[in-house]
All heavy atoms as a GROMACS GRO file, in nm:
protein
  538
    1MET      N    1   0.084  -0.119   0.000
    1MET     CA    2   0.000   0.000   0.000
    1MET      C    3   0.088   0.125   0.000
    1MET      O    4   0.178   0.137   0.081
    1MET     CB    5  -0.088  -0.001   0.125
    1MET     CG    6  -0.168   0.127   0.141
    1MET     SD    7  -0.268   0.129   0.292
    1MET     CE    8  -0.152   0.201   0.406
    2ILE      N    9   0.065   0.214  -0.094
    2ILE     CA   10   0.137   0.341  -0.098
    2ILE      C   11   0.045   0.450  -0.047
    2ILE      O   12  -0.069   0.462  -0.092
    2ILE     CB   13   0.183   0.375  -0.241
    2ILE    CG1   14   0.286   0.272  -0.289
    2ILE    CG2   15   0.239   0.516  -0.248
    2ILE    CD1   16   0.330   0.292  -0.430
    3THR      N   17   0.091   0.525   0.049
    3THR     CA   18   0.014   0.637   0.101
    3THR      C   19   0.031   0.754   0.007
    3THR      O   20   0.143   0.796  -0.020
    3THR     CB   21   0.063   0.676   0.242
    3THR    OG1   22   0.049   0.564   0.328
    3THR    CG2   23  -0.015   0.792   0.296
    4GLN      N   24  -0.080   0.804  -0.047
    4GLN     CA   25  -0.075   0.920  -0.136
    4GLN      C   26  -0.096   1.044  -0.052
    4GLN      O   27  -0.202   1.062   0.008
    4GLN     CB   28  -0.184   0.911  -0.243
    4GLN     CG   29  -0.189   1.030  -0.337
    4GLN     CD   30  -0.068   1.037  -0.428
    4GLN    OE1   31  -0.049   0.951  -0.511
    4GLN    NE2   32   0.012   1.139  -0.413
    5LEU      N   33   0.005   1.127  -0.043
    5LEU     CA   34  -0.006   1.254   0.028
    5LEU      C   35  -0.021   1.366  -0.071
    5LEU      O   36   0.030   1.359  -0.183
    5LEU     CB   37   0.119   1.280   0.113
    5LEU     CG   38   0.153   1.181   0.223
    5LEU    CD1   39   0.278   1.228   0.297
    5LEU    CD2   40   0.038   1.161   0.319
    6THR      N   41  -0.092   1.469  -0.032
    6THR     CA   42  -0.093   1.593  -0.108
    6THR      C   43  -0.053   1.704  -0.011
    6THR      O   44  -0.079   1.695   0.110
    6THR     CB   45  -0.231   1.626  -0.170
    6THR    OG1   46  -0.327   1.635  -0.066
    6THR    CG2   47  -0.272   1.523  -0.272
    7ALA      N   48   0.013   1.804  -0.064
    7ALA     CA   49   0.052   1.918   0.018
    7ALA      C   50   0.023   2.046  -0.059
    7ALA      O   51   0.056   2.055  -0.178
    7ALA     CB   52   0.200   1.912   0.054
    8ARG      N   53  -0.041   2.139   0.008
    8ARG     CA   54  -0.063   2.271  -0.050
    8ARG      C   55   0.044   2.361   0.010
    8ARG      O   56   0.047   2.385   0.131
    8ARG     CB   57  -0.204   2.322  -0.016
    8ARG     CG   58  -0.236   2.455  -0.083
    8ARG     CD   59  -0.382   2.491  -0.067
    8ARG     NE   60  -0.418   2.511   0.072
    8ARG     CZ   61  -0.438   2.630   0.128
    8ARG    NH1   62  -0.427   2.740   0.056
    8ARG    NH2   63  -0.470   2.639   0.255
    9HIS      N   64   0.135   2.407  -0.074
    9HIS     CA   65   0.246   2.492  -0.030
    9HIS      C   66   0.202   2.637  -0.038
    9HIS      O   67   0.159   2.685  -0.143
    9HIS     CB   68   0.368   2.469  -0.119
    9HIS     CG   69   0.426   2.332  -0.105
    9HIS    ND1   70   0.513   2.298  -0.004
    9HIS    CD2   71   0.406   2.218  -0.177
    9HIS    CE1   72   0.546   2.171  -0.016
    9HIS    NE2   73   0.483   2.120  -0.120
   10ILE      N   74   0.212   2.706   0.075
   10ILE     CA   75   0.172   2.847   0.083
   10ILE      C   76   0.277   2.925   0.159
   10ILE      O   77   0.368   2.867   0.219
   10ILE     CB   78   0.034   2.862   0.152
   10ILE    CG1   79   0.037   2.804   0.293
   10ILE    CG2   80  -0.077   2.797   0.069
   10ILE    CD1   81  -0.090   2.826   0.374
   11THR      N   82   0.264   3.055   0.155
   11THR     CA   83   0.350   3.143   0.234
   11THR      C   84   0.269   3.192   0.353
   11THR      O   85   0.159   3.244   0.337
   11THR     CB   86   0.397   3.263   0.150
   11THR    OG1   87   0.466   3.212   0.035
   11THR    CG2   88   0.489   3.352   0.229
   12GLY      N   89   0.322   3.171   0.472
   12GLY     CA   90   0.254   3.211   0.594
   12GLY      C   91   0.289   3.353   0.634
   12GLY      O   92   0.350   3.429   0.558
   13ARG      N   93   0.251   3.387   0.754
   13ARG     CA   94   0.283   3.520   0.808
   13ARG      C   95   0.434   3.537   0.810
   13ARG      O   96   0.508   3.442   0.827
   13ARG     CB   97   0.229   3.534   0.951
   13ARG     CG   98   0.080   3.522   0.960
   13ARG     CD   99   0.038   3.529   1.106
   13ARG     NE  100  -0.094   3.475   1.124
   13ARG     CZ  101  -0.204   3.551   1.133
   13ARG    NH1  102  -0.194   3.682   1.126
   13ARG    NH2  103  -0.322   3.494   1.149
   14ASN      N  104   0.477   3.658   0.791
   14ASN     CA  105   0.620   3.690   0.789
   14ASN      C  106   0.695   3.620   0.677
   14ASN      O  107   0.816   3.605   0.683
   14ASN     CB  108   0.685   3.660   0.924
   14ASN     CG  109   0.620   3.733   1.037
   14ASN    OD1  110   0.584   3.850   1.024
   14ASN    ND2  111   0.603   3.667   1.150
   15GLY      N  112   0.623   3.567   0.576
   15GLY     CA  113   0.686   3.510   0.459
   15GLY      C  114   0.740   3.369   0.474
   15GLY      O  115   0.806   3.319   0.384
   16GLN      N  116   0.717   3.302   0.588
   16GLN     CA  117   0.771   3.167   0.605
   16GLN      C  118   0.690   3.067   0.524
   16GLN      O  119   0.569   3.080   0.511
   16GLN     CB  120   0.777   3.128   0.754
   16GLN     CG  121   0.647   3.079   0.814
   16GLN     CD  122   0.556   3.188   0.869
   16GLN    OE1  123   0.569   3.304   0.834
   16GLN    NE2  124   0.464   3.151   0.953
   17PRO      N  125   0.757   2.966   0.469
   17PRO     CA  126   0.686   2.864   0.392
   17PRO      C  127   0.607   2.772   0.485
   17PRO      O  128   0.654   2.735   0.592
   17PRO     CB  129   0.797   2.787   0.321
   17PRO     CG  130   0.920   2.813   0.400
   17PRO     CD  131   0.902   2.946   0.468
   18LEU      N  132   0.486   2.738   0.442
   18LEU     CA  133   0.400   2.644   0.516
   18LEU      C  134   0.351   2.538   0.419
   18LEU      O  135   0.338   2.563   0.299
   18LEU     CB  136   0.279   2.715   0.575
   18LEU     CG  137   0.305   2.822   0.682
   18LEU    CD1  138   0.175   2.890   0.720
   18LEU    CD2  139   0.370   2.760   0.804
   19ALA      N  140   0.319   2.421   0.471
   19ALA     CA  141   0.262   2.314   0.390
   19ALA      C  142   0.142   2.256   0.463
   19ALA      O  143   0.154   2.216   0.579
   19ALA     CB  144   0.364   2.205   0.363
   20GLU      N  145   0.027   2.255   0.397
   20GLU     CA  146  -0.093   2.190   0.450
   20GLU      C  147  -0.094   2.049   0.392
   20GLU      O  148  -0.115   2.031   0.271
   20GLU     CB  149  -0.217   2.267   0.407
   20GLU     CG  150  -0.345   2.204   0.453
   20GLU     CD  151  -0.468   2.277   0.402
   20GLU    OE1  152  -0.456   2.390   0.352
   20GLU    OE2  153  -0.576   2.218   0.409
   21VAL      N  154  -0.070   1.949   0.476
   21VAL     CA  155  -0.054   1.811   0.430
   21VAL      C  156  -0.184   1.734   0.453
   21VAL      O  157  -0.240   1.735   0.562
   21VAL     CB  158   0.063   1.742   0.505
   21VAL    CG1  159   0.080   1.599   0.457
   21VAL    CG2  160   0.191   1.821   0.488
   22ASN      N  161  -0.229   1.664   0.349
   22ASN     CA  162  -0.348   1.580   0.356
   22ASN      C  163  -0.311   1.437   0.318
   22ASN      O  164  -0.223   1.415   0.236
   22ASN     CB  165  -0.456   1.630   0.259
   22ASN     CG  166  -0.511   1.764   0.302
   22ASN    OD1  167  -0.564   1.778   0.411
   22ASN    ND2  168  -0.493   1.863   0.216
   23GLY      N  169  -0.381   1.340   0.377
   23GLY     CA  170  -0.360   1.199   0.345
   23GLY      C  171  -0.276   1.124   0.445
   23GLY      O  172  -0.242   1.008   0.422
   24LEU      N  173  -0.241   1.189   0.557
   24LEU     CA  174  -0.163   1.120   0.659
   24LEU      C  175  -0.246   1.009   0.723
   24LEU      O  176  -0.368   1.023   0.737
   24LEU     CB  177  -0.116   1.218   0.768
   24LEU     CG  178  -0.012   1.319   0.725
   24LEU    CD1  179   0.004   1.427   0.832
   24LEU    CD2  180   0.121   1.251   0.701
   25PRO      N  181  -0.182   0.899   0.765
   25PRO     CA  182  -0.257   0.794   0.834
   25PRO      C  183  -0.319   0.849   0.962
   25PRO      O  184  -0.265   0.942   1.022
   25PRO     CB  185  -0.150   0.690   0.867
   25PRO     CG  186  -0.035   0.721   0.780
   25PRO     CD  187  -0.042   0.868   0.750
   26GLY      N  188  -0.430   0.793   1.002
   26GLY     CA  189  -0.498   0.839   1.123
   26GLY      C  190  -0.426   0.800   1.251
   26GLY      O  191  -0.321   0.735   1.248
   27LEU      N  192  -0.484   0.839   1.362
   27LEU     CA  193  -0.428   0.803   1.492
   27LEU      C  194  -0.424   0.651   1.507
   27LEU      O  195  -0.508   0.579   1.455
   27LEU     CB  196  -0.513   0.863   1.604
   27LEU     CG  197  -0.516   1.016   1.609
   27LEU    CD1  198  -0.611   1.061   1.720
   27LEU    CD2  199  -0.377   1.072   1.631
   28ASP      N  200  -0.324   0.604   1.578
   28ASP     CA  201  -0.306   0.461   1.603
   28ASP      C  202  -0.291   0.379   1.475
   28ASP      O  203  -0.331   0.264   1.468
   28ASP     CB  204  -0.423   0.404   1.686
   28ASP     CG  205  -0.436   0.473   1.821
   28ASP    OD1  206  -0.332   0.510   1.879
   28ASP    OD2  207  -0.549   0.491   1.867
   29ALA      N  208  -0.231   0.438   1.371
   29ALA     CA  209  -0.211   0.368   1.244
   29ALA      C  210  -0.105   0.259   1.260
   29ALA      O  211   0.001   0.284   1.316
   29ALA     CB  212  -0.167   0.467   1.136
   30LEU      N  213  -0.136   0.140   1.214
   30LEU     CA  214  -0.038   0.032   1.210
   30LEU      C  215   0.033   0.038   1.076
   30LEU      O  216  -0.030   0.032   0.971
   30LEU     CB  217  -0.108  -0.104   1.225
   30LEU     CG  218  -0.170  -0.134   1.361
   30LEU    CD1  219  -0.245  -0.266   1.356
   30LEU    CD2  220  -0.062  -0.139   1.468
   31MET      N  221   0.166   0.052   1.079
   31MET     CA  222   0.241   0.067   0.955
   31MET      C  223   0.363  -0.024   0.958
   31MET      O  224   0.429  -0.037   1.061
   31MET     CB  225   0.284   0.213   0.938
   31MET     CG  226   0.167   0.310   0.932
   31MET     SD  227   0.218   0.481   0.914
   31MET     CE  228   0.262   0.480   0.740
   32THR      N  229   0.394  -0.083   0.841
   32THR     CA  230   0.513  -0.165   0.828
   32THR      C  231   0.636  -0.075   0.820
   32THR      O  232   0.624   0.048   0.802
   32THR     CB  233   0.507  -0.251   0.700
   32THR    OG1  234   0.510  -0.162   0.587
   32THR    CG2  235   0.381  -0.337   0.696
   33MET      N  236   0.752  -0.134   0.831
   33MET     CA  237   0.876  -0.056   0.821
   33MET      C  238   0.887   0.010   0.684
   33MET      O  239   0.930   0.125   0.672
   33MET     CB  240   1.000  -0.144   0.847
   33MET     CG  241   1.008  -0.201   0.989
   33MET     SD  242   1.011  -0.074   1.118
   33MET     CE  243   0.843  -0.089   1.181
   34GLN      N  244   0.846  -0.061   0.578
   34GLN     CA  245   0.850  -0.004   0.443
   34GLN      C  246   0.756   0.116   0.432
   34GLN      O  247   0.790   0.217   0.373
   34GLN     CB  248   0.813  -0.110   0.340
   34GLN     CG  249   0.823  -0.059   0.198
   34GLN     CD  250   0.790  -0.167   0.096
   34GLN    OE1  251   0.752  -0.277   0.131
   34GLN    NE2  252   0.804  -0.133  -0.031
   35GLN      N  253   0.636   0.104   0.489
   35GLN     CA  254   0.542   0.216   0.486
   35GLN      C  255   0.596   0.336   0.563
   35GLN      O  256   0.581   0.450   0.520
   35GLN     CB  257   0.406   0.173   0.542
   35GLN     CG  258   0.332   0.076   0.452
   35GLN     CD  259   0.212   0.014   0.520
   35GLN    OE1  260   0.214  -0.014   0.640
   35GLN    NE2  261   0.107  -0.009   0.443
   36LEU      N  262   0.661   0.310   0.676
   36LEU     CA  263   0.721   0.419   0.754
   36LEU      C  264   0.833   0.486   0.676
   36LEU      O  265   0.846   0.609   0.677
   36LEU     CB  266   0.772   0.367   0.888
   36LEU     CG  267   0.663   0.328   0.988
   36LEU    CD1  268   0.725   0.252   1.106
   36LEU    CD2  269   0.588   0.451   1.037
   37ASP      N  270   0.915   0.406   0.607
   37ASP     CA  271   1.022   0.463   0.524
   37ASP      C  272   0.964   0.551   0.413
   37ASP      O  273   1.013   0.660   0.387
   37ASP     CB  274   1.107   0.353   0.460
   37ASP     CG  275   1.208   0.293   0.556
   37ASP    OD1  276   1.237   0.357   0.659
   37ASP    OD2  277   1.257   0.182   0.527
   38THR      N  278   0.858   0.501   0.347
   38THR     CA  279   0.794   0.578   0.240
   38THR      C  280   0.737   0.708   0.293
   38THR      O  281   0.758   0.815   0.235
   38THR     CB  282   0.684   0.494   0.173
   38THR    OG1  283   0.743   0.377   0.117
   38THR    CG2  284   0.613   0.572   0.063
   39LEU      N  285   0.667   0.701   0.405
   39LEU     CA  286   0.609   0.820   0.466
   39LEU      C  287   0.718   0.920   0.504
   39LEU      O  288   0.705   1.040   0.480
   39LEU     CB  289   0.526   0.781   0.588
   39LEU     CG  290   0.455   0.894   0.662
   39LEU    CD1  291   0.358   0.968   0.571
   39LEU    CD2  292   0.383   0.839   0.784
   40SER      N  293   0.826   0.870   0.559
   40SER     CA  294   0.939   0.956   0.596
   40SER      C  295   0.996   1.029   0.475
   40SER      O  296   1.023   1.149   0.479
   40SER     CB  297   1.046   0.871   0.664
   40SER     OG  298   1.161   0.946   0.689
   41ARG      N  299   1.015   0.955   0.363
   41ARG     CA  300   1.069   1.017   0.241
   41ARG      C  301   0.973   1.123   0.186
   41ARG      O  302   1.016   1.229   0.142
   41ARG     CB  303   1.096   0.911   0.135
   41ARG     CG  304   1.223   0.832   0.158
   41ARG     CD  305   1.262   0.747   0.038
   41ARG     NE  306   1.161   0.651  -0.001
   41ARG     CZ  307   1.147   0.530   0.052
   41ARG    NH1  308   1.229   0.490   0.147
   41ARG    NH2  309   1.053   0.447   0.009
   42GLN      N  310   0.843   1.093   0.189
   42GLN     CA  311   0.744   1.189   0.139
   42GLN      C  312   0.746   1.317   0.222
   42GLN      O  313   0.745   1.427   0.167
   42GLN     CB  314   0.604   1.127   0.142
   42GLN     CG  315   0.583   1.020   0.037
   42GLN     CD  316   0.452   0.946   0.058
   42GLN    OE1  317   0.422   0.900   0.167
   42GLN    NE2  318   0.374   0.935  -0.048
   43LEU      N  319   0.749   1.303   0.354
   43LEU     CA  320   0.750   1.421   0.441
   43LEU      C  321   0.878   1.502   0.422
   43LEU      O  322   0.875   1.626   0.421
   43LEU     CB  323   0.732   1.380   0.587
   43LEU     CG  324   0.593   1.327   0.622
   43LEU    CD1  325   0.592   1.270   0.764
   43LEU    CD2  326   0.487   1.435   0.606
   44LYS      N  327   0.990   1.434   0.405
   44LYS     CA  328   1.118   1.503   0.381
   44LYS      C  329   1.111   1.581   0.249
   44LYS      O  330   1.157   1.695   0.242
   44LYS     CB  331   1.232   1.401   0.378
   44LYS     CG  332   1.367   1.459   0.360
   44LYS     CD  333   1.413   1.530   0.484
   44LYS     CE  334   1.560   1.567   0.471
   44LYS     NZ  335   1.613   1.622   0.593
   45GLN      N  336   1.050   1.522   0.144
   45GLN     CA  337   1.038   1.592   0.016
   45GLN      C  338   0.945   1.713   0.028
   45GLN      O  339   0.971   1.818  -0.030
   45GLN     CB  340   0.989   1.497  -0.093
   45GLN     CG  341   0.991   1.559  -0.232
   45GLN     CD  342   1.131   1.601  -0.273
   45GLN    OE1  343   1.224   1.520  -0.269
   45GLN    NE2  344   1.148   1.725  -0.314
   46ILE      N  345   0.836   1.698   0.103
   46ILE     CA  346   0.746   1.811   0.126
   46ILE      C  347   0.822   1.925   0.193
   46ILE      O  348   0.812   2.041   0.154
   46ILE     CB  349   0.624   1.768   0.210
   46ILE    CG1  350   0.533   1.676   0.128
   46ILE    CG2  351   0.546   1.890   0.261
   46ILE    CD1  352   0.425   1.606   0.208
   47LYS      N  353   0.902   1.892   0.294
   47LYS     CA  354   0.983   1.994   0.364
   47LYS      C  355   1.082   2.058   0.269
   47LYS      O  356   1.096   2.180   0.265
   47LYS     CB  357   1.055   1.929   0.483
   47LYS     CG  358   1.126   2.027   0.576
   47LYS     CD  359   1.261   2.064   0.535
   47LYS     CE  360   1.374   1.973   0.564
   47LYS     NZ  361   1.504   2.034   0.525
   48ASN      N  362   1.151   1.979   0.189
   48ASN     CA  363   1.249   2.033   0.094
   48ASN      C  364   1.183   2.124  -0.008
   48ASN      O  365   1.236   2.231  -0.041
   48ASN     CB  366   1.325   1.921   0.024
   48ASN     CG  367   1.420   1.847   0.115
   48ASN    OD1  368   1.456   1.896   0.222
   48ASN    ND2  369   1.458   1.727   0.074
   49ASP      N  370   1.066   2.083  -0.060
   49ASP     CA  371   0.995   2.164  -0.157
   49ASP      C  372   0.951   2.298  -0.096
   49ASP      O  373   0.968   2.403  -0.156
   49ASP     CB  374   0.872   2.091  -0.212
   49ASP     CG  375   0.908   1.980  -0.310
   49ASP    OD1  376   1.027   1.969  -0.349
   49ASP    OD2  377   0.816   1.904  -0.348
   50ALA      N  378   0.896   2.292   0.025
   50ALA     CA  379   0.853   2.415   0.092
   50ALA      C  380   0.972   2.509   0.114
   50ALA      O  381   0.964   2.629   0.089
   50ALA     CB  382   0.786   2.383   0.226
   51GLN      N  383   1.082   2.452   0.157
   51GLN     CA  384   1.203   2.530   0.184
   51GLN      C  385   1.261   2.594   0.058
   51GLN      O  386   1.316   2.703   0.062
   51GLN     CB  387   1.306   2.439   0.249
   51GLN     CG  388   1.406   2.506   0.336
   51GLN     CD  389   1.484   2.405   0.417
   51GLN    OE1  390   1.509   2.291   0.373
   51GLN    NE2  391   1.522   2.443   0.536
   52SER      N  392   1.244   2.525  -0.057
   52SER     CA  393   1.301   2.576  -0.181
   52SER      C  394   1.208   2.672  -0.256
   52SER      O  395   1.241   2.718  -0.364
   52SER     CB  396   1.341   2.460  -0.274
   52SER     OG  397   1.226   2.394  -0.321
   53GLY      N  398   1.090   2.698  -0.198
   53GLY     CA  399   1.002   2.799  -0.257
   53GLY      C  400   0.890   2.746  -0.343
   53GLY      O  401   0.821   2.825  -0.407
   54VAL      N  402   0.869   2.615  -0.346
   54VAL     CA  403   0.757   2.559  -0.423
   54VAL      C  404   0.627   2.612  -0.364
   54VAL      O  405   0.613   2.622  -0.242
   54VAL     CB  406   0.759   2.404  -0.419
   54VAL    CG1  407   0.630   2.346  -0.472
   54VAL    CG2  408   0.878   2.351  -0.496
   55ARG      N  409   0.533   2.649  -0.450
   55ARG     CA  410   0.401   2.693  -0.405
   55ARG      C  411   0.294   2.620  -0.484
   55ARG      O  412   0.318   2.574  -0.595
   55ARG     CB  413   0.385   2.845  -0.422
   55ARG     CG  414   0.479   2.927  -0.335
   55ARG     CD  415   0.450   2.906  -0.186
   55ARG     NE  416   0.546   2.974  -0.102
   55ARG     CZ  417   0.651   2.917  -0.046
   55ARG    NH1  418   0.678   2.790  -0.068
   55ARG    NH2  419   0.731   2.984   0.032
   56GLY      N  420   0.177   2.607  -0.427
   56GLY     CA  421   0.066   2.538  -0.492
   56GLY      C  422   0.054   2.395  -0.445
   56GLY      O  423   0.121   2.351  -0.352
   57MET      N  424  -0.035   2.321  -0.509
   57MET     CA  425  -0.066   2.183  -0.470
   57MET      C  426   0.028   2.086  -0.538
   57MET      O  427   0.057   2.098  -0.656
   57MET     CB  428  -0.211   2.151  -0.509
   57MET     CG  429  -0.261   2.019  -0.457
   57MET     SD  430  -0.274   2.011  -0.277
   57MET     CE  431  -0.422   2.108  -0.250
   58ARG      N  432   0.078   1.989  -0.461
   58ARG     CA  433   0.166   1.885  -0.513
   58ARG      C  434   0.121   1.751  -0.456
   58ARG      O  435   0.070   1.744  -0.346
   58ARG     CB  436   0.311   1.906  -0.470
   58ARG     CG  437   0.378   2.025  -0.536
   58ARG     CD  438   0.423   1.986  -0.675
   58ARG     NE  439   0.511   2.084  -0.731
   58ARG     CZ  440   0.474   2.177  -0.817
   58ARG    NH1  441   0.349   2.187  -0.852
   58ARG    NH2  442   0.560   2.262  -0.868
   59ARG      N  443   0.145   1.643  -0.533
   59ARG     CA  444   0.119   1.507  -0.486
   59ARG      C  445   0.253   1.443  -0.454
   59ARG      O  446   0.352   1.465  -0.522
   59ARG     CB  447   0.050   1.424  -0.594
   59ARG     CG  448  -0.090   1.466  -0.623
   59ARG     CD  449  -0.148   1.376  -0.732
   59ARG     NE  450  -0.271   1.429  -0.782
   59ARG     CZ  451  -0.391   1.394  -0.738
   59ARG    NH1  452  -0.402   1.305  -0.643
   59ARG    NH2  453  -0.500   1.448  -0.788
   60TYR      N  454   0.252   1.360  -0.351
   60TYR     CA  455   0.372   1.288  -0.309
   60TYR      C  456   0.334   1.142  -0.292
   60TYR      O  457   0.246   1.112  -0.214
   60TYR     CB  458   0.426   1.345  -0.178
   60TYR     CG  459   0.466   1.489  -0.192
   60TYR    CD1  460   0.374   1.591  -0.173
   60TYR    CD2  461   0.596   1.523  -0.227
   60TYR    CE1  462   0.411   1.724  -0.188
   60TYR    CE2  463   0.634   1.655  -0.242
   60TYR     CZ  464   0.540   1.756  -0.222
   60TYR     OH  465   0.576   1.886  -0.237
   61PRO      N  466   0.396   1.046  -0.363
   61PRO     CA  467   0.503   1.068  -0.458
   61PRO      C  468   0.453   1.144  -0.581
   61PRO      O  469   0.334   1.146  -0.609
   61PRO     CB  470   0.548   0.927  -0.496
   61PRO     CG  471   0.433   0.839  -0.466
   61PRO     CD  472   0.357   0.906  -0.355
   62GLU      N  473   0.548   1.206  -0.652
   62GLU     CA  474   0.515   1.286  -0.770
   62GLU      C  475   0.440   1.204  -0.873
   62GLU      O  476   0.464   1.086  -0.889
   62GLU     CB  477   0.642   1.338  -0.837
   62GLU     CG  478   0.696   1.462  -0.776
   62GLU     CD  479   0.806   1.523  -0.862
   62GLU    OE1  480   0.831   1.475  -0.974
   62GLU    OE2  481   0.864   1.620  -0.815
   63THR      N  482   0.353   1.271  -0.945
   63THR     CA  483   0.286   1.209  -1.059
   63THR      C  484   0.365   1.240  -1.185
   63THR      O  485   0.452   1.327  -1.183
   63THR     CB  486   0.141   1.262  -1.073
   63THR    OG1  487   0.148   1.402  -1.098
   63THR    CG2  488   0.059   1.234  -0.949
   64GLU      N  489   0.335   1.174  -1.292
   64GLU     CA  490   0.401   1.198  -1.421
   64GLU      C  491   0.392   1.345  -1.461
   64GLU      O  492   0.488   1.404  -1.505
   64GLU     CB  493   0.340   1.111  -1.530
   64GLU     CG  494   0.372   0.964  -1.520
   64GLU     CD  495   0.512   0.932  -1.563
   64GLU    OE1  496   0.562   0.996  -1.656
   64GLU    OE2  497   0.574   0.842  -1.503
   65GLU      N  498   0.271   1.405  -1.445
   65GLU     CA  499   0.252   1.545  -1.488
   65GLU      C  500   0.344   1.639  -1.411
   65GLU      O  501   0.402   1.730  -1.467
   65GLU     CB  502   0.107   1.589  -1.466
   65GLU     CG  503   0.004   1.512  -1.543
   65GLU     CD  504  -0.081   1.424  -1.452
   65GLU    OE1  505  -0.112   1.466  -1.341
   65GLU    OE2  506  -0.114   1.314  -1.494
   66GLN      N  507   0.360   1.616  -1.280
   66GLN     CA  508   0.443   1.703  -1.199
   66GLN      C  509   0.589   1.695  -1.241
   66GLN      O  510   0.657   1.796  -1.246
   66GLN     CB  511   0.434   1.663  -1.051
   66GLN     CG  512   0.310   1.713  -0.984
   66GLN     CD  513   0.306   1.668  -0.841
   66GLN    OE1  514   0.241   1.572  -0.810
   66GLN    NE2  515   0.377   1.736  -0.756
   67SER      N  516   0.637   1.575  -1.270
   67SER     CA  517   0.778   1.561  -1.305
   67SER      C  518   0.809   1.623  -1.442
   67SER      O  519   0.924   1.651  -1.471
   67SER     CB  520   0.820   1.413  -1.301
   67SER     OG  521   0.743   1.338  -1.390
   68ASN      N  522   0.706   1.647  -1.523
   68ASN     CA  523   0.727   1.708  -1.654
   68ASN      C  524   0.714   1.860  -1.649
   68ASN      O  525   0.733   1.926  -1.749
   68ASN     CB  526   0.626   1.653  -1.756
   68ASN     CG  527   0.652   1.509  -1.789
   68ASN    OD1  528   0.767   1.464  -1.784
   68ASN    ND2  529   0.549   1.434  -1.818
   69GLU      N  530   0.680   1.917  -1.534
   69GLU     CA  531   0.662   2.063  -1.523
   69GLU      C  532   0.795   2.134  -1.522
   69GLU      O  533   0.894   2.087  -1.482
   69GLU     CB  534   0.584   2.098  -1.395
   69GLU     CG  535   0.439   2.060  -1.403
   69GLU     CD  536   0.363   2.094  -1.275
   69GLU    OE1  537   0.426   2.143  -1.178
   69GLU    OE2  538   0.244   2.072  -1.273
   0.00000   0.00000   0.00000
């Protein structure tokens, strides 16, 4: 099972980057080590994108359309 996350990248107060993340597992989620690794990589990419100035909605992992932008 691949967890599909989406993040809306916006600029918050004082110009700091923010990400509104949707699709996270609920409370008390049981996850395998592979799922935890995947989730960790997705969250790290969301952080890197926000830090580098990406704005707007993105899917994680990337879709074909996003990688062609």
